C-alpha positions in Angstrom: 14.9 32.4 -3.4 12.3 31.5 -0.9 12.2 28.0 0.3 9.0 26.8 1.9 8.0 23.4 3.2 8.7 21.1 6.0 11.8 19.2 6.8 9.6 16.6 8.6 8.8 15.0 5.3 12.5 14.3 4.8 12.7 13.0 8.3 9.9 10.5 7.7 11.5 9.4 4.4 14.7 8.6 6.3 12.7 6.7 8.9 10.9 4.7 6.3 14.3 3.8 4.6 15.7 2.8 8.0 12.7 0.6 8.7 13.0 -1.1 5.3 16.6 -1.8 5.8 15.9 -3.1 9.3 13.2 -5.5 8.1 15.4 -6.7 5.3 18.3 -7.5 7.7 16.0 -9.3 10.2 14.5 -11.5 7.5 17.9 -12.2 5.9 19.4 -13.3 9.3 16.3 -15.5 9.9 16.6 -17.2 6.6 20.3 -17.8 7.0 19.8 -19.2 10.5 17.0 -21.5 9.4 18.9 -22.7 6.4 21.8 -23.6 8.7 19.7 -25.1 11.5 16.2 -26.1 10.2 15.3 -27.7 13.5 15.6 -24.3 15.2 12.8 -22.7 13.2 10.3 -23.0 16.0 12.7 -21.2 18.4 13.7 -18.5 16.0 10.3 -17.6 14.5 8.9 -15.8 17.6 12.1 -13.7 17.8 11.7 -12.9 14.1 8.2 -11.5 14.6 9.2 -9.6 17.7 12.1 -7.9 15.9 9.8 -7.2 13.0 7.2 -5.6 15.3 9.8 -3.4 17.0 11.2 -2.1 13.7 7.7 -1.4 12.3 6.7 0.3 15.5 9.7 2.7 15.1 8.7 3.4 11.5 5.1 4.1 12.6 6.4 6.4 15.3 8.4 8.3 12.7 5.1 8.6 10.7 3.3 10.0 13.7 6.1 12.5 14.4 5.7 13.6 10.8 2.2 15.0 11.6 3.2 16.6 14.9 
């Protein structure tokens, strides 16, 4: 049996799953924090978007590594 292909596709799939889980955890923590302290929304929202940007950047980095 001859197996051909690239394992980088599997690696990118795992990176995409990790990014999805990370975004879900970030937004879940934000919603829970705002529901407990609604007045803290203005303080927490920039941190939400910063965490979201970092997680998505790592997912895009995994996509770039898929092509290299």
